[in-house]
PyMOL Python script that loads the backbone (N, CA, C, O; Angstrom):
from pymol import cmd

cmd.read_pdbstr("""\
ATOM      1  N   UNK A   1      63.932  95.563 151.376  1.00  0.00           N
ATOM      2  CA  UNK A   1      64.934  94.507 151.356  1.00  0.00           C
ATOM      3  C   UNK A   1      64.877  93.804 149.987  1.00  0.00           C
ATOM      4  O   UNK A   1      63.804  93.393 149.545  1.00  0.00           O
ATOM      5  N   UNK A   2      66.039  93.669 149.319  1.00  0.00           N
ATOM      6  CA  UNK A   2      66.024  93.071 147.977  1.00  0.00           C
ATOM      7  C   UNK A   2      65.763  91.579 148.018  1.00  0.00           C
ATOM      8  O   UNK A   2      66.101  90.888 148.979  1.00  0.00           O
ATOM      9  N   UNK A   3      65.159  91.113 146.957  1.00  0.00           N
ATOM     10  CA  UNK A   3      64.940  89.674 146.826  1.00  0.00           C
ATOM     11  C   UNK A   3      66.274  88.989 146.576  1.00  0.00           C
ATOM     12  O   UNK A   3      67.241  89.631 146.165  1.00  0.00           O
ATOM     13  N   UNK A   4      66.323  87.705 146.821  1.00  0.00           N
ATOM     14  CA  UNK A   4      67.555  86.964 146.569  1.00  0.00           C
ATOM     15  C   UNK A   4      67.825  86.864 145.066  1.00  0.00           C
ATOM     16  O   UNK A   4      68.969  86.660 144.659  1.00  0.00           O
ATOM     17  N   UNK A   5      66.775  87.008 144.233  1.00  0.00           N
ATOM     18  CA  UNK A   5      66.940  86.961 142.774  1.00  0.00           C
ATOM     19  C   UNK A   5      67.609  88.234 142.247  1.00  0.00           C
ATOM     20  O   UNK A   5      68.274  88.203 141.211  1.00  0.00           O
ATOM     21  N   UNK A   6      67.432  89.367 142.967  1.00  0.00           N
ATOM     22  CA  UNK A   6      67.963  90.647 142.503  1.00  0.00           C
ATOM     23  C   UNK A   6      69.432  90.858 142.864  1.00  0.00           C
ATOM     24  O   UNK A   6      70.087  91.721 142.278  1.00  0.00           O
ATOM     25  N   UNK A   7      69.944  90.116 143.782  1.00  0.00           N
ATOM     26  CA  UNK A   7      71.327  90.332 144.201  1.00  0.00           C
ATOM     27  C   UNK A   7      72.289  89.684 143.209  1.00  0.00           C
ATOM     28  O   UNK A   7      71.998  88.644 142.619  1.00  0.00           O
ATOM     29  N   UNK A   8      73.427  90.319 143.047  1.00  0.00           N
ATOM     30  CA  UNK A   8      74.455  89.801 142.141  1.00  0.00           C
ATOM     31  C   UNK A   8      75.434  88.990 142.969  1.00  0.00           C
ATOM     32  O   UNK A   8      75.958  89.457 143.980  1.00  0.00           O
ATOM     33  N   UNK A   9      75.668  87.780 142.525  1.00  0.00           N
ATOM     34  CA  UNK A   9      76.584  86.910 143.248  1.00  0.00           C
ATOM     35  C   UNK A   9      78.021  87.353 142.973  1.00  0.00           C
ATOM     36  O   UNK A   9      78.334  87.751 141.851  1.00  0.00           O
ATOM     37  N   UNK A  10      78.892  87.291 143.969  1.00  0.00           N
ATOM     38  CA  UNK A  10      80.279  87.730 143.789  1.00  0.00           C
ATOM     39  C   UNK A  10      81.018  86.974 142.684  1.00  0.00           C
ATOM     40  O   UNK A  10      81.872  87.546 142.006  1.00  0.00           O
ATOM     41  N   UNK A  11      80.695  85.690 142.501  1.00  0.00           N
ATOM     42  CA  UNK A  11      81.373  84.912 141.455  1.00  0.00           C
ATOM     43  C   UNK A  11      81.050  85.475 140.074  1.00  0.00           C
ATOM     44  O   UNK A  11      81.921  85.600 139.213  1.00  0.00           O
ATOM     45  N   UNK A  12      79.765  85.813 139.885  1.00  0.00           N
ATOM     46  CA  UNK A  12      79.341  86.346 138.591  1.00  0.00           C
ATOM     47  C   UNK A  12      79.964  87.716 138.348  1.00  0.00           C
ATOM     48  O   UNK A  12      80.366  88.027 137.227  1.00  0.00           O
ATOM     49  N   UNK A  13      80.045  88.526 139.380  1.00  0.00           N
ATOM     50  CA  UNK A  13      80.638  89.851 139.265  1.00  0.00           C
ATOM     51  C   UNK A  13      82.120  89.738 138.922  1.00  0.00           C
ATOM     52  O   UNK A  13      82.629  90.513 138.113  1.00  0.00           O
ATOM     53  N   UNK A  14      82.805  88.791 139.523  1.00  0.00           N
ATOM     54  CA  UNK A  14      84.221  88.577 139.258  1.00  0.00           C
ATOM     55  C   UNK A  14      84.439  88.139 137.809  1.00  0.00           C
ATOM     56  O   UNK A  14      85.355  88.624 137.144  1.00  0.00           O
ATOM     57  N   UNK A  15      83.599  87.223 137.320  1.00  0.00           N
ATOM     58  CA  UNK A  15      83.712  86.767 135.930  1.00  0.00           C
ATOM     59  C   UNK A  15      83.465  87.916 134.967  1.00  0.00           C
ATOM     60  O   UNK A  15      84.156  88.047 133.957  1.00  0.00           O
ATOM     61  N   UNK A  16      82.477  88.751 135.281  1.00  0.00           N
ATOM     62  CA  UNK A  16      82.177  89.893 134.424  1.00  0.00           C
ATOM     63  C   UNK A  16      83.357  90.860 134.398  1.00  0.00           C
ATOM     64  O   UNK A  16      83.717  91.371 133.338  1.00  0.00           O
ATOM     65  N   UNK A  17      83.950  91.110 135.544  1.00  0.00           N
ATOM     66  CA  UNK A  17      85.103  92.011 135.609  1.00  0.00           C
ATOM     67  C   UNK A  17      86.274  91.433 134.820  1.00  0.00           C
ATOM     68  O   UNK A  17      86.989  92.179 134.150  1.00  0.00           O
ATOM     69  N   UNK A  18      86.481  90.138 134.886  1.00  0.00           N
ATOM     70  CA  UNK A  18      87.555  89.498 134.116  1.00  0.00           C
ATOM     71  C   UNK A  18      87.297  89.647 132.620  1.00  0.00           C
ATOM     72  O   UNK A  18      88.216  89.931 131.853  1.00  0.00           O
ATOM     73  N   UNK A  19      86.050  89.455 132.210  1.00  0.00           N
ATOM     74  CA  UNK A  19      85.706  89.596 130.792  1.00  0.00           C
ATOM     75  C   UNK A  19      85.933  91.019 130.310  1.00  0.00           C
ATOM     76  O   UNK A  19      86.503  91.237 129.241  1.00  0.00           O
ATOM     77  N   UNK A  20      85.482  91.990 131.106  1.00  0.00           N
ATOM     78  CA  UNK A  20      85.648  93.392 130.727  1.00  0.00           C
ATOM     79  C   UNK A  20      87.136  93.724 130.657  1.00  0.00           C
ATOM     80  O   UNK A  20      87.575  94.431 129.749  1.00  0.00           O
ATOM     81  N   UNK A  21      87.908  93.218 131.609  1.00  0.00           N
ATOM     82  CA  UNK A  21      89.351  93.452 131.586  1.00  0.00           C
ATOM     83  C   UNK A  21      90.002  92.853 130.362  1.00  0.00           C
ATOM     84  O   UNK A  21      90.850  93.492 129.739  1.00  0.00           O
ATOM     85  N   UNK A  22      89.623  91.634 130.004  1.00  0.00           N
ATOM     86  CA  UNK A  22      90.229  91.004 128.836  1.00  0.00           C
ATOM     87  C   UNK A  22      89.767  91.676 127.546  1.00  0.00           C
ATOM     88  O   UNK A  22      90.532  91.751 126.584  1.00  0.00           O
ATOM     89  N   UNK A  23      88.542  92.159 127.512  1.00  0.00           N
ATOM     90  CA  UNK A  23      88.064  92.893 126.331  1.00  0.00           C
ATOM     91  C   UNK A  23      88.852  94.189 126.177  1.00  0.00           C
ATOM     92  O   UNK A  23      89.262  94.546 125.072  1.00  0.00           O
ATOM     93  N   UNK A  24      89.063  94.894 127.294  1.00  0.00           N
ATOM     94  CA  UNK A  24      89.843  96.136 127.240  1.00  0.00           C
ATOM     95  C   UNK A  24      91.277  95.853 126.794  1.00  0.00           C
ATOM     96  O   UNK A  24      91.852  96.626 126.028  1.00  0.00           O
ATOM     97  N   UNK A  25      91.849  94.759 127.264  1.00  0.00           N
ATOM     98  CA  UNK A  25      93.199  94.382 126.843  1.00  0.00           C
ATOM     99  C   UNK A  25      93.232  94.092 125.348  1.00  0.00           C
ATOM    100  O   UNK A  25      94.164  94.498 124.655  1.00  0.00           O
ATOM    101  N   UNK A  26      92.229  93.399 124.856  1.00  0.00           N
ATOM    102  CA  UNK A  26      92.167  93.074 123.430  1.00  0.00           C
ATOM    103  C   UNK A  26      92.007  94.340 122.591  1.00  0.00           C
ATOM    104  O   UNK A  26      92.613  94.458 121.526  1.00  0.00           O
ATOM    105  N   UNK A  27      91.203  95.276 123.061  1.00  0.00           N
ATOM    106  CA  UNK A  27      91.028  96.537 122.336  1.00  0.00           C
ATOM    107  C   UNK A  27      92.341  97.311 122.306  1.00  0.00           C
ATOM    108  O   UNK A  27      92.727  97.842 121.264  1.00  0.00           O
ATOM    109  N   UNK A  28      93.025  97.376 123.442  1.00  0.00           N
ATOM    110  CA  UNK A  28      94.302  98.094 123.498  1.00  0.00           C
ATOM    111  C   UNK A  28      95.334  97.437 122.582  1.00  0.00           C
ATOM    112  O   UNK A  28      96.086  98.127 121.894  1.00  0.00           O
ATOM    113  N   UNK A  29      95.367  96.112 122.574  1.00  0.00           N
ATOM    114  CA  UNK A  29      96.303  95.400 121.706  1.00  0.00           C
ATOM    115  C   UNK A  29      95.968  95.653 120.240  1.00  0.00           C
ATOM    116  O   UNK A  29      96.870  95.853 119.427  1.00  0.00           O
ATOM    117  N   UNK A  30      94.691  95.647 119.895  1.00  0.00           N
ATOM    118  CA  UNK A  30      94.272  95.926 118.527  1.00  0.00           C
ATOM    119  C   UNK A  30      94.642  97.333 118.095  1.00  0.00           C
ATOM    120  O   UNK A  30      95.089  97.541 116.968  1.00  0.00           O
ATOM    121  N   UNK A  31      94.456  98.307 118.991  1.00  0.00           N
ATOM    122  CA  UNK A  31      94.817  99.684 118.669  1.00  0.00           C
ATOM    123  C   UNK A  31      96.318  99.807 118.449  1.00  0.00           C
ATOM    124  O   UNK A  31      96.761 100.491 117.526  1.00  0.00           O
ATOM    125  N   UNK A  32      97.102  99.144 119.298  1.00  0.00           N
ATOM    126  CA  UNK A  32      98.560  99.187 119.162  1.00  0.00           C
ATOM    127  C   UNK A  32      98.983  98.562 117.837  1.00  0.00           C
ATOM    128  O   UNK A  32      99.840  99.104 117.138  1.00  0.00           O
ATOM    129  N   UNK A  33      98.386  97.427 117.490  1.00  0.00           N
ATOM    130  CA  UNK A  33      98.717  96.749 116.235  1.00  0.00           C
ATOM    131  C   UNK A  33      98.340  97.623 115.036  1.00  0.00           C
ATOM    132  O   UNK A  33      99.081  97.691 114.055  1.00  0.00           O
ATOM    133  N   UNK A  34      97.195  98.287 115.119  1.00  0.00           N
ATOM    134  CA  UNK A  34      96.744  99.148 114.029  1.00  0.00           C
ATOM    135  C   UNK A  34      97.705 100.324 113.845  1.00  0.00           C
ATOM    136  O   UNK A  34      98.029 100.690 112.715  1.00  0.00           O
ATOM    137  N   UNK A  35      98.163 100.918 114.959  1.00  0.00           N
ATOM    138  CA  UNK A  35      99.112 102.025 114.869  1.00  0.00           C
ATOM    139  C   UNK A  35     100.422 101.568 114.243  1.00  0.00           C
ATOM    140  O   UNK A  35     101.027 102.298 113.459  1.00  0.00           O
ATOM    141  N   UNK A  36     100.865 100.348 114.592  1.00  0.00           N
ATOM    142  CA  UNK A  36     102.092  99.819 114.002  1.00  0.00           C
ATOM    143  C   UNK A  36     101.932  99.626 112.499  1.00  0.00           C
ATOM    144  O   UNK A  36     102.832  99.961 111.729  1.00  0.00           O
ATOM    145  N   UNK A  37     100.797  99.089 112.081  1.00  0.00           N
ATOM    146  CA  UNK A  37     100.564  98.853 110.661  1.00  0.00           C
ATOM    147  C   UNK A  37     100.472 100.166 109.893  1.00  0.00           C
ATOM    148  O   UNK A  37     100.961 100.258 108.766  1.00  0.00           O
ATOM    149  N   UNK A  38      99.858 101.174 110.484  1.00  0.00           N
ATOM    150  CA  UNK A  38      99.776 102.488 109.829  1.00  0.00           C
ATOM    151  C   UNK A  38     101.179 103.075 109.680  1.00  0.00           C
ATOM    152  O   UNK A  38     101.520 103.619 108.629  1.00  0.00           O
ATOM    153  N   UNK A  39     101.985 102.964 110.726  1.00  0.00           N
ATOM    154  CA  UNK A  39     103.348 103.493 110.656  1.00  0.00           C
ATOM    155  C   UNK A  39     104.161 102.757 109.594  1.00  0.00           C
ATOM    156  O   UNK A  39     104.908 103.380 108.840  1.00  0.00           O
ATOM    157  N   UNK A  40     104.018 101.442 109.535  1.00  0.00           N
ATOM    158  CA  UNK A  40     104.734 100.679 108.517  1.00  0.00           C
ATOM    159  C   UNK A  40     104.249 101.036 107.122  1.00  0.00           C
ATOM    160  O   UNK A  40     105.047 101.110 106.189  1.00  0.00           O
ATOM    161  N   UNK A  41     102.965 101.256 106.972  1.00  0.00           N
ATOM    162  CA  UNK A  41     102.405 101.648 105.681  1.00  0.00           C
ATOM    163  C   UNK A  41     102.928 103.001 105.232  1.00  0.00           C
ATOM    164  O   UNK A  41     103.254 103.188 104.060  1.00  0.00           O
ATOM    165  N   UNK A  42     103.011 103.955 106.171  1.00  0.00           N
ATOM    166  CA  UNK A  42     103.543 105.270 105.841  1.00  0.00           C
ATOM    167  C   UNK A  42     105.009 105.166 105.438  1.00  0.00           C
ATOM    168  O   UNK A  42     105.446 105.822 104.493  1.00  0.00           O
ATOM    169  N   UNK A  43     105.760 104.349 106.150  1.00  0.00           N
ATOM    170  CA  UNK A  43     107.177 104.163 105.827  1.00  0.00           C
ATOM    171  C   UNK A  43     107.325 103.528 104.442  1.00  0.00           C
ATOM    172  O   UNK A  43     108.187 103.925 103.658  1.00  0.00           O
ATOM    173  N   UNK A  44     106.486 102.552 104.153  1.00  0.00           N
ATOM    174  CA  UNK A  44     106.522 101.898 102.844  1.00  0.00           C
ATOM    175  C   UNK A  44     106.176 102.866 101.721  1.00  0.00           C
ATOM    176  O   UNK A  44     106.775 102.816 100.647  1.00  0.00           O
ATOM    177  N   UNK A  45     105.203 103.753 101.970  1.00  0.00           N
ATOM    178  CA  UNK A  45     104.834 104.735 100.948  1.00  0.00           C
ATOM    179  C   UNK A  45     105.976 105.703 100.692  1.00  0.00           C
ATOM    180  O   UNK A  45     106.218 106.093  99.549  1.00  0.00           O
ATOM    181  N   UNK A  46     106.687 106.099 101.759  1.00  0.00           N
ATOM    182  CA  UNK A  46     107.824 107.012 101.595  1.00  0.00           C
ATOM    183  C   UNK A  46     108.927 106.339 100.788  1.00  0.00           C
ATOM    184  O   UNK A  46     109.537 106.962  99.919  1.00  0.00           O
ATOM    185  N   UNK A  47     109.181 105.066 101.078  1.00  0.00           N
ATOM    186  CA  UNK A  47     110.217 104.348 100.335  1.00  0.00           C
ATOM    187  C   UNK A  47     109.832 104.210  98.865  1.00  0.00           C
ATOM    188  O   UNK A  47     110.686 104.343  97.988  1.00  0.00           O
ATOM    189  N   UNK A  48     108.574 103.950  98.591  1.00  0.00           N
ATOM    190  CA  UNK A  48     108.107 103.822  97.207  1.00  0.00           C
ATOM    191  C   UNK A  48     108.225 105.160  96.476  1.00  0.00           C
ATOM    192  O   UNK A  48     108.597 105.198  95.304  1.00  0.00           O
ATOM    193  N   UNK A  49     107.913 106.240  97.159  1.00  0.00           N
ATOM    194  CA  UNK A  49     108.026 107.564  96.552  1.00  0.00           C
ATOM    195  C   UNK A  49     109.479 107.877  96.224  1.00  0.00           C
ATOM    196  O   UNK A  49     109.769 108.391  95.144  1.00  0.00           O
ATOM    197  N   UNK A  50     110.390 107.578  97.132  1.00  0.00           N
ATOM    198  CA  UNK A  50     111.816 107.813  96.877  1.00  0.00           C
ATOM    199  C   UNK A  50     112.281 106.959  95.700  1.00  0.00           C
ATOM    200  O   UNK A  50     113.043 107.428  94.855  1.00  0.00           O
ATOM    201  N   UNK A  51     111.832 105.727  95.642  1.00  0.00           N
ATOM    202  CA  UNK A  51     112.214 104.848  94.531  1.00  0.00           C
ATOM    203  C   UNK A  51     111.695 105.393  93.203  1.00  0.00           C
ATOM    204  O   UNK A  51     112.415 105.362  92.205  1.00  0.00           O
ATOM    205  N   UNK A  52     110.482 105.882  93.173  1.00  0.00           N
ATOM    206  CA  UNK A  52     109.922 106.444  91.938  1.00  0.00           C
ATOM    207  C   UNK A  52     110.693 107.681  91.500  1.00  0.00           C
ATOM    208  O   UNK A  52     110.999 107.838  90.318  1.00  0.00           O
ATOM    209  N   UNK A  53     111.006 108.552  92.441  1.00  0.00           N
ATOM    210  CA  UNK A  53     111.765 109.767  92.116  1.00  0.00           C
ATOM    211  C   UNK A  53     113.144 109.396  91.593  1.00  0.00           C
ATOM    212  O   UNK A  53     113.631 110.007  90.641  1.00  0.00           O
ATOM    213  N   UNK A  54     113.776 108.404  92.203  1.00  0.00           N
ATOM    214  CA  UNK A  54     115.097 107.961  91.753  1.00  0.00           C
ATOM    215  C   UNK A  54     115.030 107.420  90.331  1.00  0.00           C
ATOM    216  O   UNK A  54     115.877 107.751  89.500  1.00  0.00           O
ATOM    217  N   UNK A  55     114.042 106.601  90.048  1.00  0.00           N
ATOM    218  CA  UNK A  55     113.892 106.042  88.700  1.00  0.00           C
ATOM    219  C   UNK A  55     113.648 107.163  87.694  1.00  0.00           C
ATOM    220  O   UNK A  55     114.242 107.157  86.616  1.00  0.00           O
ATOM    221  N   UNK A  56     112.799 108.111  88.019  1.00  0.00           N
ATOM    222  CA  UNK A  56     112.547 109.232  87.108  1.00  0.00           C
ATOM    223  C   UNK A  56     113.809 110.052  86.877  1.00  0.00           C
ATOM    224  O   UNK A  56     114.083 110.478  85.755  1.00  0.00           O
ATOM    225  N   UNK A  57     114.574 110.270  87.938  1.00  0.00           N
ATOM    226  CA  UNK A  57     115.816 111.028  87.825  1.00  0.00           C
ATOM    227  C   UNK A  57     116.809 110.311  86.913  1.00  0.00           C
ATOM    228  O   UNK A  57     117.431 110.931  86.049  1.00  0.00           O
ATOM    229  N   UNK A  58     116.951 109.008  87.111  1.00  0.00           N
ATOM    230  CA  UNK A  58     117.871 108.221  86.274  1.00  0.00           C
ATOM    231  C   UNK A  58     117.402 108.228  84.827  1.00  0.00           C
ATOM    232  O   UNK A  58     118.216 108.411  83.922  1.00  0.00           O
ATOM    233  N   UNK A  59     116.135 108.036  84.593  1.00  0.00           N
ATOM    234  CA  UNK A  59     115.611 108.012  83.219  1.00  0.00           C
ATOM    235  C   UNK A  59     115.776 109.361  82.524  1.00  0.00           C
ATOM    236  O   UNK A  59     116.135 109.415  81.347  1.00  0.00           O
ATOM    237  N   UNK A  60     115.515 110.444  83.244  1.00  0.00           N
ATOM    238  CA  UNK A  60     115.687 111.761  82.623  1.00  0.00           C
ATOM    239  C   UNK A  60     117.152 112.025  82.310  1.00  0.00           C
ATOM    240  O   UNK A  60     117.456 112.648  81.293  1.00  0.00           O
ATOM    241  N   UNK A  61     118.059 111.574  83.150  1.00  0.00           N
ATOM    242  CA  UNK A  61     119.490 111.749  82.866  1.00  0.00           C
ATOM    243  C   UNK A  61     119.909 110.920  81.658  1.00  0.00           C
ATOM    244  O   UNK A  61     120.694 111.383  80.830  1.00  0.00           O
ATOM    245  N   UNK A  62     119.393 109.704  81.553  1.00  0.00           N
ATOM    246  CA  UNK A  62     119.726 108.855  80.399  1.00  0.00           C
ATOM    247  C   UNK A  62     119.207 109.500  79.116  1.00  0.00           C
ATOM    248  O   UNK A  62     119.916 109.549  78.111  1.00  0.00           O
ATOM    249  N   UNK A  63     117.978 109.990  79.152  1.00  0.00           N
ATOM    250  CA  UNK A  63     117.401 110.628  77.961  1.00  0.00           C
ATOM    251  C   UNK A  63     118.126 111.932  77.620  1.00  0.00           C
ATOM    252  O   UNK A  63     118.252 112.286  76.448  1.00  0.00           O
ATOM    253  N   UNK A  64     118.589 112.622  78.616  1.00  0.00           N
ATOM    254  CA  UNK A  64     119.287 113.888  78.388  1.00  0.00           C
ATOM    255  C   UNK A  64     120.619 113.659  77.663  1.00  0.00           C
ATOM    256  O   UNK A  64     120.985 114.418  76.766  1.00  0.00           O
ATOM    257  N   UNK A  65     121.333 112.606  78.062  1.00  0.00           N
ATOM    258  CA  UNK A  65     122.644 112.346  77.480  1.00  0.00           C
ATOM    259  C   UNK A  65     122.578 111.563  76.179  1.00  0.00           C
ATOM    260  O   UNK A  65     123.590 111.468  75.485  1.00  0.00           O
ATOM    261  N   UNK A  66     121.441 111.003  75.824  1.00  0.00           N
ATOM    262  CA  UNK A  66     121.344 110.205  74.593  1.00  0.00           C
ATOM    263  C   UNK A  66     121.097 111.075  73.390  1.00  0.00           C
ATOM    264  O   UNK A  66     120.989 110.568  72.273  1.00  0.00           O
TER     265      UNK A  66
END
""", "prot")
cmd.dss("prot")
cmd.show_as("cartoon", "prot")
cmd.util.cbc("prot")
cmd.orient("prot")
């Protein structure tokens, strides 16, 4: 028979479950935010690459006709 010190009280178990649930929610939210930032970063890099290519194209055309 277990001692009364060894038993887990239902209130404590409930608080622990709430904490674990909120930690899991925070991790999921962080992962979602990180994926959004990575996607935005990739989109920004693509836009910068297109802008660089456009500038190079314009400059080469200007130099060609001068």
